[in-house]
C-alpha positions as CSV (number, residue, x, y, z in Angstrom):
1,M,0.0,0.0,0.0
2,I,2.8,2.4,0.9
3,K,4.6,2.0,-2.4
4,Y,1.3,2.8,-4.2
5,L,0.9,5.9,-2.2
6,I,4.5,6.9,-2.9
7,A,3.9,6.3,-6.6
8,L,0.7,8.4,-6.5
9,F,2.5,11.2,-4.7
10,L,5.4,11.2,-7.2
11,G,3.0,11.1,-10.1
12,L,1.1,14.1,-8.8
13,L,4.4,15.9,-8.1
14,I,5.7,15.3,-11.6
15,G,2.3,16.2,-13.1
16,A,2.3,19.5,-11.2
17,G,5.8,20.2,-12.4
18,I,4.9,19.5,-16.0
19,F,1.9,21.8,-15.7
20,V,3.9,24.6,-14.4
21,I,6.6,24.2,-17.0
22,G,3.9,24.1,-19.7
23,L,2.2,27.2,-18.3
24,I,5.4,29.2,-18.3
25,Y,6.8,28.1,-21.7
26,N,3.5,27.6,-23.5
27,P,4.4,28.3,-27.2
28,F,0.9,29.7,-27.8
29,N,1.6,32.6,-25.3
30,A,3.6,34.6,-27.9
31,D,5.3,37.9,-27.2
32,S,3.2,41.0,-28.0
33,G,5.7,42.3,-30.5
34,L,6.4,45.9,-31.6
35,S,4.3,48.7,-30.1
36,P,2.2,50.5,-32.8
37,L,3.4,53.9,-31.4
38,S,7.1,53.1,-31.7
39,V,6.8,53.5,-35.5
40,T,4.3,56.3,-35.8
41,D,5.1,59.4,-37.8
42,S,2.9,61.6,-35.6
43,E,4.2,63.8,-32.9
44,V,4.3,62.1,-29.5
45,I,4.6,63.2,-25.9
46,A,7.4,61.0,-24.4
47,L,7.3,60.7,-20.6
48,S,9.3,58.5,-18.2
49,F,9.1,57.8,-14.5
50,S,10.9,55.6,-12.0
51,G,9.6,52.0,-11.7
52,V,11.2,51.6,-8.2
53,P,8.5,52.1,-5.5
54,S,10.9,53.9,-3.1
55,E,11.7,56.5,-5.7
56,A,8.1,57.5,-6.2
57,I,6.4,60.3,-4.2
58,V,4.0,57.7,-2.7
59,V,3.0,54.1,-3.4
60,T,0.3,52.3,-1.5
61,N,-1.6,49.0,-1.7
62,D,-3.1,46.4,0.7
63,G,0.3,46.0,2.5
64,D,0.6,42.3,1.6
65,S,1.9,42.9,-2.0
66,H,5.5,42.2,-3.0
67,V,5.7,45.9,-3.7
68,K,5.8,47.5,-0.2
69,P,3.9,50.8,0.4
70,F,6.1,53.9,0.5
71,P,6.7,55.9,2.6
72,E,6.4,53.4,5.4
73,K,3.5,54.9,7.3
74,V,1.3,55.7,4.3
75,Q,-2.3,54.7,4.6
76,Q,-2.9,51.2,3.2
77,L,-5.8,50.1,1.0
78,W,-6.9,47.2,3.2
79,E,-10.7,47.7,2.9
80,A,-12.5,44.9,1.0
81,P,-13.6,47.0,-2.1
82,I,-10.1,48.3,-2.8
83,R,-7.7,45.7,-1.3
84,L,-6.7,44.4,-4.8
85,S,-5.9,48.0,-5.9
86,S,-2.8,50.2,-5.7
87,V,-2.1,53.9,-6.1
88,M,1.1,55.6,-7.1
89,A,2.1,59.3,-7.4
90,T,5.3,60.0,-9.2
91,V,7.4,62.6,-11.0
92,M,7.1,62.5,-14.8
93,R,10.1,63.4,-16.9
94,D,10.3,64.4,-20.5
95,A,12.5,63.0,-23.3
96,R,15.5,65.1,-22.1
97,G,15.2,63.8,-18.5
98,Q,13.8,67.0,-17.2
99,T,10.9,67.3,-14.8
100,A,7.7,67.5,-16.9
101,G,4.9,67.1,-14.4
102,L,3.1,64.9,-12.0
103,G,1.5,61.5,-12.6
104,I,-1.0,59.6,-10.4
105,K,-1.8,56.0,-11.4
106,F,-4.6,53.8,-10.1
107,S,-4.3,50.1,-10.7
108,S,-6.5,47.1,-9.9
109,Q,-6.3,43.4,-10.6
110,S,-8.6,42.3,-13.4
111,E,-11.1,39.5,-13.4
112,R,-10.0,38.9,-17.1
113,T,-6.7,37.3,-16.0
114,R,-6.2,34.0,-17.8
115,L,-2.7,32.6,-17.1
116,M,-3.2,29.7,-19.4
117,K,-3.7,32.2,-22.3
118,G,-0.8,34.3,-21.2
119,E,-2.9,37.0,-19.7
120,A,-2.0,38.5,-16.3
121,M,-4.3,41.5,-16.5
122,I,-4.3,44.8,-14.7
123,D,-6.9,47.6,-15.2
124,S,-5.3,51.0,-14.7
125,A,-5.9,54.8,-15.1
126,W,-3.5,57.7,-15.1
127,Y,-4.1,61.3,-14.3
128,I,-1.1,63.3,-15.6
129,Y,-0.6,67.1,-15.1
130,L,2.0,68.8,-17.3
131,P,2.4,72.5,-16.2
132,G,2.2,74.9,-19.1
133,R,0.6,72.3,-21.3
134,G,-2.4,70.9,-19.4
135,S,-3.7,67.6,-18.1
136,L,-4.8,64.3,-19.5
137,F,-6.4,61.0,-18.5
138,I,-5.3,57.6,-19.6
139,E,-7.5,54.5,-19.4
140,Q,-5.9,51.1,-20.2
141,S,-5.7,47.4,-19.7
142,E,-2.2,46.0,-19.0
143,N,-0.9,42.5,-19.5
144,H,2.0,41.7,-17.2
145,W,2.4,38.1,-18.3
146,E,5.8,38.6,-20.0
147,F,7.2,40.5,-17.1
148,L,5.8,37.8,-14.7
149,R,7.3,35.0,-16.9
150,D,10.7,36.6,-17.7
151,V,11.4,38.5,-14.5
152,I,9.3,37.7,-11.4
153,I,9.3,33.9,-11.8
154,P,13.1,33.7,-12.4
155,A,13.6,35.9,-9.3
156,Y,11.6,33.4,-7.1
157,R,13.5,30.5,-8.6
158,S,16.8,32.1,-7.9
159,S,18.7,31.1,-4.8
160,A,19.4,34.8,-4.2
161,D,15.7,35.6,-4.4
162,S,16.5,38.2,-7.1
163,W,16.8,38.7,-10.9
164,K,19.3,40.8,-12.8
165,G,19.3,41.3,-16.6
166,I,17.8,43.5,-19.3
167,W,14.1,43.3,-19.9
168,L,12.0,45.8,-22.0
169,G,8.4,45.3,-22.9
170,D,5.0,47.0,-23.5
171,L,2.4,46.6,-20.7
172,T,-0.5,48.2,-22.5
173,A,-3.0,45.8,-24.1
174,G,-6.0,47.9,-24.8
175,P,-8.8,49.0,-24.9
176,G,-7.7,50.2,-28.4
177,A,-8.0,47.7,-31.2
178,L,-4.2,47.8,-31.8
179,G,-3.5,47.3,-28.1
180,T,-3.2,51.0,-27.2
181,A,-4.6,53.0,-24.3
182,A,-7.4,55.5,-24.6
183,V,-6.3,59.1,-23.7
184,T,-8.5,62.1,-23.2
185,G,-7.2,65.7,-22.8
186,G,-8.4,67.4,-19.6
187,T,-7.2,71.0,-19.5
188,G,-4.9,73.4,-21.3
189,S,-3.9,72.8,-24.9
190,L,-4.7,69.1,-24.5
191,R,-8.4,69.8,-23.5
192,G,-10.9,67.6,-25.3
193,L,-8.3,65.8,-27.5
194,K,-8.7,62.1,-28.1
195,M,-5.4,60.3,-28.2
196,E,-3.7,56.9,-27.9
197,A,-0.9,55.8,-25.6
198,V,1.4,52.9,-24.8
199,E,3.0,52.2,-21.5
200,S,6.2,50.2,-21.4
201,L,8.7,49.1,-18.7
202,S,12.4,48.5,-18.8
203,A,13.9,46.5,-15.9
204,R,17.4,45.6,-14.8
205,A,17.0,44.2,-11.3
206,Y,14.1,42.7,-9.3
207,S,14.0,41.5,-5.7
208,V,11.4,39.0,-4.2
209,E,11.4,41.1,-1.0
210,N,11.3,44.6,-2.4
211,G,9.9,44.2,-6.0
212,P,11.6,46.3,-8.8
213,V,15.0,47.5,-7.7
214,A,16.2,49.0,-11.0
215,A,13.4,49.8,-13.4
216,E,11.9,52.7,-15.4
217,G,8.5,53.2,-16.9
218,H,7.7,55.0,-20.2
219,L,4.6,56.5,-21.7
220,L,4.3,57.4,-25.4
221,I,1.2,59.5,-26.1
222,E,0.4,60.1,-29.7
223,L,-1.0,63.6,-30.5
224,P,-3.6,64.2,-33.3
225,R,-2.0,64.8,-36.6
226,N,-3.7,68.1,-37.2
227,M,-2.7,69.6,-33.8
228,E,0.0,72.3,-33.8
229,A,1.6,71.1,-30.5
230,S,4.4,72.7,-28.7
231,H,7.5,70.7,-28.0
232,G,7.9,71.4,-24.3
233,A,7.6,67.8,-23.2
234,S,7.5,66.0,-26.5
235,S,9.8,64.4,-29.0
236,S,9.0,64.1,-32.7
237,E,9.4,60.7,-34.2
């Protein structure tokens, strides 16, 4: 009897291992490919921000996430309706690395997550204020599957509980038909404009304990072709 139980246990263990390997290296979970805004001939607003929580103005969540709230005594989102959400306020920089404005991002885990299909989904919204230019709102769905597969899982598998390397990928996966975010101008010269955007992330180090250690986020916001936009915080592609 014991040898049958051992065989059953080993079979379950091997089966679970095969399932995990198949999930991670599923050939049908293809990479998203080139961002549609990376080859646009329209003018874009290029913004960047630190992807390291401790370099933001404030980051908060339910307190149990691998990304720790910052600063330490910030109010946490532990109430039931918002405990799967996070909020970040950060400095936005332009294409020259100069301070361009303030960005506030609200994120929440999505019920549309399907890991077997390579979909680790996050629903998020940005409010960005650019002094001298105006404000804008960004609504998007994000797919973090490639970052999970290529960075987070290797960090957990590492004996050092960390990952180091070079990873660059788009996070935006909609709601636009081409996988772009929906952008609406709020005030200033951007008021009322309908635009598209793509958010990407570049990472060089990740810690199981602290989350991103060396990472930078990027936003490309495509301006309407017929708009005579200033070049204060933009770069022309």
